[in-house]
C-alpha positions as CSV (number, residue, x, y, z in Angstrom):
1,M,-4.4,-48.7,15.7
2,A,-2.4,-46.0,14.4
3,N,1.4,-46.0,14.5
4,H,2.5,-42.8,13.1
5,P,3.2,-40.0,15.6
6,S,1.0,-37.6,13.9
7,A,-1.9,-40.1,13.9
8,L,-1.3,-40.8,17.6
9,K,-1.3,-37.2,18.3
10,R,-4.6,-36.8,16.3
11,M,-6.2,-39.7,18.3
12,R,-5.3,-38.0,21.5
13,Q,-6.7,-34.6,20.3
14,N,-9.9,-36.3,19.1
15,E,-10.4,-37.9,22.5
16,K,-10.0,-34.7,24.4
17,K,-12.5,-33.0,22.0
18,R,-15.0,-35.8,22.3
19,L,-15.0,-35.6,26.0
20,R,-15.3,-31.8,26.0
21,N,-18.1,-32.0,23.6
22,M,-20.0,-34.6,25.6
23,S,-19.6,-32.6,28.8
24,Y,-20.8,-29.4,27.1
25,K,-23.8,-31.1,25.4
26,S,-24.9,-32.6,28.7
27,K,-24.8,-29.1,30.4
28,V,-26.9,-27.7,27.6
29,K,-29.4,-30.6,27.8
30,T,-29.6,-30.0,31.6
31,A,-30.3,-26.3,31.0
32,V,-33.1,-27.1,28.5
33,K,-34.8,-29.6,30.9
34,K,-34.7,-27.1,33.8
35,Y,-36.1,-24.5,31.3
36,L,-38.8,-26.7,30.0
37,K,-39.9,-27.6,33.6
38,A,-39.9,-23.9,34.5
39,V,-42.2,-23.1,31.6
40,E,-44.5,-26.2,32.4
41,E,-44.8,-24.9,36.0
42,K,-45.2,-21.4,34.8
43,T,-42.6,-19.9,37.1
44,D,-41.3,-16.4,36.9
45,D,-37.9,-17.8,36.4
46,A,-38.5,-19.2,33.0
47,S,-37.3,-16.1,31.1
48,N,-34.0,-16.1,33.0
49,L,-33.5,-19.9,32.3
50,L,-34.2,-19.1,28.6
51,N,-31.4,-16.5,28.5
52,A,-29.0,-18.8,30.3
53,T,-29.9,-21.7,27.8
54,T,-29.7,-19.4,24.7
55,S,-26.3,-18.3,25.9
56,L,-25.0,-21.9,26.3
57,L,-26.3,-22.8,22.8
58,N,-24.6,-19.8,21.3
59,K,-21.4,-20.5,23.0
60,G,-21.6,-24.1,21.8
61,V,-21.8,-22.7,18.2
62,T,-18.7,-20.7,18.8
63,K,-16.8,-23.7,20.3
64,G,-17.8,-25.7,17.2
65,I,-20.0,-28.2,19.2
66,F,-23.3,-27.3,17.5
67,H,-24.0,-26.2,13.9
68,K,-25.3,-22.6,13.8
69,N,-28.7,-23.6,12.3
70,T,-29.3,-26.2,14.9
71,A,-28.8,-23.8,17.8
72,S,-31.0,-21.3,16.0
73,R,-33.8,-23.8,15.6
74,S,-33.5,-24.9,19.2
75,I,-33.6,-21.3,20.5
76,S,-36.5,-20.6,18.3
77,R,-38.5,-23.5,19.6
78,L,-37.6,-22.7,23.2
79,S,-38.7,-19.1,22.8
80,R,-41.9,-20.2,21.2
81,R,-42.6,-22.5,24.1
82,L,-42.3,-19.5,26.5
83,A,-44.5,-17.2,24.3
84,A,-47.2,-19.9,24.0
85,S,-47.1,-20.3,27.8
86,A,-47.4,-16.5,28.5
87,A,-50.3,-16.3,26.1
88,N,-52.3,-19.2,27.7
89,S,-52.0,-17.7,31.2
């Protein structure tokens, strides 16, 4: 356990960031699941859900929650899913 005031403050800050990151990652995972379900069911709303999910991932990069390449890779895979679904129907 830390004793110095600066270390105690750092622990408090890290806990706040950890909770914020967990919450945001959960929000992104939920958005991805909704999108994938929409693509699987071939609904018209899939395109809008892709935009919303992409936006969340990019904001996560800005906030420092995701690495830039990780978000780009996820967005690319999600986009390919939609394109493949459109090509099959």
